[in-house]
C-alpha positions as CSV (number, residue, x, y, z in Angstrom):
1,M,-131.3,-16.5,-56.2
2,L,-133.0,-19.4,-54.4
3,H,-133.7,-22.6,-56.4
4,V,-135.3,-25.8,-55.1
5,D,-134.5,-28.8,-57.3
6,P,-137.5,-31.0,-57.8
7,I,-135.6,-33.9,-58.8
8,S,-134.0,-35.7,-56.1
9,T,-130.2,-35.8,-56.4
10,A,-129.7,-38.0,-53.1
11,T,-128.6,-41.6,-52.9
12,S,-131.3,-42.1,-50.2
13,V,-134.8,-42.9,-51.5
14,A,-136.6,-42.1,-48.1
15,A,-135.1,-38.6,-47.7
16,P,-134.6,-36.7,-51.2
17,A,-132.1,-33.9,-51.1
18,V,-132.8,-30.4,-51.8
19,T,-130.5,-28.1,-53.6
20,V,-130.7,-24.5,-52.1
21,V,-128.5,-21.7,-53.3
22,T,-128.5,-18.7,-51.0
23,P,-129.8,-15.7,-52.4
24,P,-128.4,-12.4,-52.1
25,P,-129.5,-9.5,-49.4
26,F,-133.0,-8.5,-50.3
27,T,-133.1,-5.0,-51.5
28,V,-135.3,-3.0,-54.0
29,T,-132.6,-3.5,-56.8
30,S,-132.6,-7.4,-56.4
31,V,-136.5,-7.2,-57.2
32,F,-135.5,-6.0,-61.0
33,T,-132.2,-8.0,-61.1
34,E,-133.7,-11.2,-60.2
35,T,-136.5,-10.9,-62.6
36,R,-137.5,-14.4,-64.3
37,L,-139.4,-14.1,-67.4
38,D,-138.9,-18.0,-68.5
39,S,-141.7,-19.6,-66.0
40,W,-145.1,-21.1,-67.4
41,L,-146.8,-18.5,-65.5
42,A,-145.0,-15.6,-67.4
43,V,-146.2,-17.3,-70.5
44,G,-149.8,-17.7,-69.1
45,L,-150.0,-14.0,-68.2
46,V,-148.7,-12.8,-71.6
47,L,-151.3,-15.0,-73.4
48,A,-154.2,-13.9,-71.3
49,A,-153.1,-10.3,-72.1
50,G,-153.1,-11.0,-75.7
51,L,-156.4,-12.8,-75.7
52,Y,-158.3,-9.9,-73.7
53,L,-156.7,-7.1,-75.9
54,Y,-157.6,-9.0,-79.0
55,G,-161.4,-9.4,-77.8
56,V,-161.2,-5.5,-76.9
57,H,-159.9,-4.9,-80.9
58,R,-162.8,-7.1,-82.2
59,L,-165.3,-4.9,-80.4
60,R,-164.1,-1.9,-81.7
61,V,-163.5,-3.0,-85.3
62,R,-167.5,-3.8,-85.3
63,G,-168.2,-0.6,-83.8
64,D,-169.0,-1.6,-80.2
65,R,-167.8,0.1,-76.9
66,W,-165.7,-1.5,-74.1
67,P,-165.0,0.6,-71.1
68,V,-161.5,1.6,-70.7
69,A,-161.6,1.2,-67.0
70,R,-162.2,-2.5,-67.3
71,T,-159.1,-2.9,-69.6
72,V,-157.0,-1.0,-67.3
73,F,-158.2,-3.0,-64.2
74,F,-157.7,-6.3,-65.9
75,L,-154.1,-5.6,-67.3
76,G,-152.9,-3.4,-64.6
77,P,-153.6,-4.4,-61.0
78,G,-155.3,-7.9,-62.4
79,L,-152.4,-9.5,-64.3
80,G,-149.8,-7.0,-63.6
81,G,-150.2,-7.7,-60.0
82,I,-149.8,-11.3,-60.6
83,A,-146.3,-10.4,-62.7
84,A,-145.2,-8.3,-60.0
85,V,-145.0,-10.8,-57.3
86,T,-144.4,-14.0,-59.4
87,V,-142.2,-13.0,-62.4
88,S,-140.3,-10.3,-60.9
89,G,-137.2,-10.6,-58.5
90,L,-139.6,-11.6,-55.5
91,H,-139.6,-14.9,-56.7
92,A,-136.1,-15.5,-55.6
93,Y,-137.1,-14.8,-52.2
94,D,-140.5,-16.5,-51.7
95,T,-139.2,-19.6,-50.3
96,A,-136.2,-17.6,-48.3
97,L,-138.3,-15.1,-46.5
98,L,-141.8,-15.7,-45.1
99,S,-142.5,-12.1,-45.5
100,V,-142.1,-12.2,-49.3
101,H,-144.3,-15.2,-49.4
102,M,-147.0,-13.3,-47.4
103,V,-147.0,-10.5,-49.9
104,Q,-147.4,-12.8,-52.8
105,H,-150.4,-14.3,-50.8
106,M,-152.2,-11.0,-50.4
107,V,-151.6,-10.0,-54.1
108,L,-152.5,-13.5,-55.5
109,S,-155.7,-14.1,-53.5
110,M,-157.0,-10.8,-52.7
111,I,-155.6,-7.9,-54.7
112,A,-155.1,-9.4,-58.3
113,P,-158.6,-11.6,-58.5
114,I,-160.6,-8.4,-57.3
115,F,-159.3,-6.3,-60.6
116,L,-159.6,-9.4,-62.5
117,A,-163.0,-9.6,-61.8
118,L,-163.6,-5.9,-62.4
119,G,-162.2,-6.5,-65.7
120,A,-165.2,-8.5,-66.9
121,P,-163.4,-11.0,-69.2
122,M,-166.2,-13.4,-69.3
123,T,-168.6,-10.6,-70.6
124,L,-166.0,-9.9,-73.2
125,A,-165.6,-13.5,-74.4
126,L,-169.4,-13.7,-74.6
127,R,-169.5,-10.5,-76.8
128,T,-166.8,-11.7,-79.1
129,L,-166.8,-15.5,-79.4
130,P,-168.3,-17.3,-82.3
131,I,-171.8,-19.0,-81.6
132,R,-170.4,-22.4,-80.7
133,P,-167.9,-21.4,-78.2
134,R,-170.0,-18.7,-76.7
135,K,-172.6,-21.6,-76.1
136,R,-170.0,-23.9,-74.5
137,L,-168.7,-21.2,-72.3
138,L,-172.4,-20.4,-71.1
139,T,-173.0,-24.1,-70.5
140,I,-169.8,-24.1,-68.3
141,V,-170.7,-21.0,-66.5
142,H,-174.3,-22.5,-65.5
143,S,-172.9,-26.1,-64.9
144,R,-173.6,-27.8,-61.6
145,I,-169.9,-27.4,-60.9
146,A,-169.7,-23.9,-61.3
147,R,-172.9,-23.2,-59.3
148,V,-171.4,-25.0,-56.4
149,Y,-168.2,-23.4,-56.3
150,S,-169.4,-19.8,-57.0
151,Y,-172.0,-20.3,-54.4
152,P,-171.0,-17.6,-51.8
153,L,-171.2,-19.7,-48.8
154,V,-169.0,-22.4,-50.3
155,A,-166.6,-19.8,-51.9
156,F,-166.4,-18.1,-48.3
157,A,-165.4,-21.4,-46.9
158,I,-162.7,-22.1,-49.2
159,F,-161.4,-19.0,-49.2
160,V,-161.2,-18.9,-45.1
161,V,-160.0,-22.3,-44.4
162,N,-157.2,-22.7,-47.2
163,P,-154.7,-20.3,-45.3
164,F,-155.1,-22.3,-42.0
165,A,-155.0,-25.6,-43.9
166,L,-151.5,-24.6,-45.6
167,Y,-149.8,-22.8,-42.8
168,F,-150.6,-25.0,-39.8
169,T,-150.1,-28.5,-41.3
170,D,-146.9,-30.0,-43.1
171,L,-148.1,-28.9,-46.2
172,Y,-146.3,-25.7,-46.3
173,R,-142.9,-27.2,-45.5
174,Y,-143.7,-29.4,-48.4
175,T,-144.2,-26.5,-50.7
176,L,-140.9,-25.0,-49.7
177,E,-139.1,-28.1,-50.7
178,H,-140.8,-28.9,-54.0
179,A,-140.8,-26.1,-56.6
180,W,-143.5,-27.7,-58.4
181,A,-145.8,-27.6,-55.2
182,H,-144.8,-24.1,-54.4
183,E,-146.0,-22.8,-58.0
184,L,-149.2,-24.9,-57.6
185,V,-149.9,-23.0,-54.5
186,H,-149.5,-19.6,-56.2
187,A,-152.0,-20.7,-58.9
188,H,-154.3,-22.0,-56.3
189,F,-154.2,-18.6,-54.4
190,I,-155.4,-17.0,-57.6
191,L,-158.3,-19.4,-58.3
192,T,-159.4,-19.4,-54.7
193,G,-159.3,-15.3,-54.7
194,C,-161.3,-15.6,-58.1
195,V,-163.7,-18.1,-56.7
196,F,-164.6,-15.7,-53.7
197,F,-164.3,-12.3,-55.2
198,W,-166.0,-12.9,-58.7
199,P,-169.5,-13.3,-57.2
200,L,-169.0,-10.5,-54.8
201,L,-167.6,-7.8,-56.9
202,G,-167.2,-9.2,-60.6
203,L,-169.3,-7.9,-63.4
204,D,-169.7,-11.0,-65.3
205,P,-172.9,-13.0,-65.3
206,L,-172.9,-15.7,-62.7
207,P,-175.4,-18.0,-61.7
208,G,-176.8,-17.7,-58.2
209,R,-175.5,-14.2,-57.2
210,W,-176.5,-12.8,-53.9
211,P,-178.1,-9.4,-53.7
212,Y,-176.0,-6.4,-52.6
213,P,-176.8,-6.8,-48.6
214,G,-175.8,-10.5,-48.6
215,R,-172.6,-9.6,-50.2
216,A,-171.7,-6.7,-47.9
217,L,-172.3,-9.0,-45.1
218,L,-170.0,-11.7,-46.5
219,M,-167.1,-9.4,-47.2
220,L,-167.4,-8.2,-43.4
221,L,-167.2,-11.7,-42.2
222,S,-163.9,-12.2,-44.0
223,V,-162.1,-9.5,-42.3
224,P,-161.7,-11.1,-38.6
225,F,-160.1,-14.3,-40.3
226,H,-157.2,-12.5,-41.8
227,T,-156.6,-10.7,-38.5
228,V,-156.9,-13.9,-36.4
229,L,-154.3,-15.3,-38.8
230,G,-152.1,-12.7,-38.9
231,L,-151.8,-12.2,-35.0
232,T,-151.3,-16.1,-34.8
233,I,-148.6,-16.1,-37.1
234,M,-147.0,-13.0,-35.3
235,Q,-147.4,-14.9,-31.6
236,S,-146.5,-18.0,-32.5
237,T,-143.5,-19.9,-30.6
238,T,-142.6,-22.2,-33.5
239,L,-141.3,-21.3,-37.0
240,F,-143.5,-21.9,-40.0
241,G,-141.8,-24.6,-42.2
242,G,-139.7,-25.9,-39.3
243,D,-136.1,-25.7,-39.6
244,W,-136.3,-24.7,-43.4
245,Y,-135.5,-20.9,-43.1
246,P,-132.6,-21.2,-40.2
247,S,-130.9,-24.0,-42.4
248,L,-130.5,-21.3,-45.2
249,G,-128.2,-19.6,-43.2
250,L,-129.1,-16.1,-44.2
251,T,-127.0,-13.8,-42.3
252,W,-128.9,-10.5,-43.4
253,S,-132.3,-12.0,-42.1
254,D,-133.5,-13.2,-38.7
255,P,-136.4,-15.9,-39.3
256,W,-138.0,-15.0,-36.2
257,E,-138.1,-11.4,-37.1
258,D,-139.5,-12.0,-40.6
259,Q,-142.1,-14.2,-39.1
260,V,-143.6,-11.4,-37.1
261,V,-143.2,-9.1,-40.3
262,A,-145.0,-11.6,-42.3
263,G,-147.9,-11.7,-39.9
264,G,-148.1,-8.0,-39.8
265,I,-148.5,-8.0,-43.4
266,L,-151.2,-10.4,-43.4
267,W,-153.2,-8.7,-40.7
268,A,-152.8,-5.0,-41.7
269,G,-153.1,-6.2,-45.6
270,G,-156.1,-8.3,-45.0
271,E,-158.0,-5.6,-43.2
272,F,-157.1,-2.8,-45.8
273,V,-158.0,-5.0,-48.7
274,S,-161.4,-6.0,-46.9
275,V,-162.3,-2.6,-46.1
276,T,-161.4,-0.9,-49.3
277,M,-163.2,-3.7,-51.4
278,L,-166.4,-3.2,-48.8
279,A,-166.3,0.4,-49.9
280,V,-166.3,-0.7,-53.8
281,L,-169.1,-3.0,-52.9
282,V,-171.1,-0.3,-51.5
283,V,-170.5,2.1,-54.5
284,Q,-171.7,-0.7,-56.8
285,W,-174.9,-1.1,-54.6
286,M,-175.3,2.5,-54.9
287,R,-174.9,2.6,-58.8
288,H,-177.4,-0.6,-58.9
289,A,-180.0,1.3,-56.9
290,E,-179.8,4.4,-59.1
291,R,-180.0,2.4,-62.3
292,E,-183.0,0.7,-60.8
293,A,-184.7,3.9,-59.8
294,R,-184.2,5.3,-63.2
295,R,-185.7,1.9,-64.8
296,I,-188.7,2.3,-62.7
297,D,-189.1,6.0,-63.7
298,R,-189.0,5.1,-67.2
299,E,-191.4,2.2,-66.7
300,L,-194.0,4.9,-64.7
301,D,-193.4,7.2,-67.6
302,R,-194.5,4.7,-70.2
303,Q,-197.4,3.8,-68.2
304,E,-198.6,7.2,-67.9
305,A,-198.2,7.9,-71.7
306,R,-200.2,4.7,-72.4
307,Q,-202.9,5.9,-70.0
308,R,-203.1,9.4,-71.7
309,A,-203.0,7.9,-75.2
310,A,-206.0,5.7,-74.0
311,E,-208.0,8.7,-72.6
312,T,-207.4,10.7,-75.7
313,A,-208.6,7.9,-77.8
314,A,-211.5,7.3,-75.6
């Protein structure tokens, strides 16, 4: 199991030492045997799941309906996806194998945020919270900061620029050497994905939401960036993180081959998720059009009924 000590144990102040324990060979079994349940992220996931289920219970007690699919999306691929790559044994290899880190990157920034958005937790909170907390939540949602960060172009820029700023600077090496920075990057991936996908696919009420054609265009524009990033990593002539991975001395993994695999994961995974989510967006678009057509039909029926009643009265 790999452990990076955030507290310097070196005698030199200028170059703090990092304690590294070589992890065992990566296998399917190690994903289960290296599971960690004592992290702050595990506590946060359990708390989020408990609050969500409590909200659903509150609705059922008072006789209101909450779609089962939303609960499944939020708890399953949403929170469950985050747990699968951070609480499971994968965490023991996220600083030893770049490919494992890329799997985390994909799940935390693209897959889990999508299903968290489809779970509509904000809508659930607005339907179950008392009046004062509900007003405070609405104030936050409609605040200027929320409007700026949830604006699709701003969210798109953050989503696209962040990976390049992380992997093509010394920041990535710093996150490998400091455990707290690495955990912070995980949280940042989740927040970045939520900021991007929530206005595009989410069901919660958000200010400044674009119409469906604009959302579909933005989703299409995000596809090439993952392709470019993945291919750049695969064809790079330098190792990401400098000499970090060779210094681990893993006899069962070659850093160069692992970097190629990591780029392939980002390339193929990014395109698959983007195309799949574009299909989900099109389905939402079609359902919205159907609901709008039914609304217009009902309005026309009411107008005809009022017109016949007026003619009868005349």
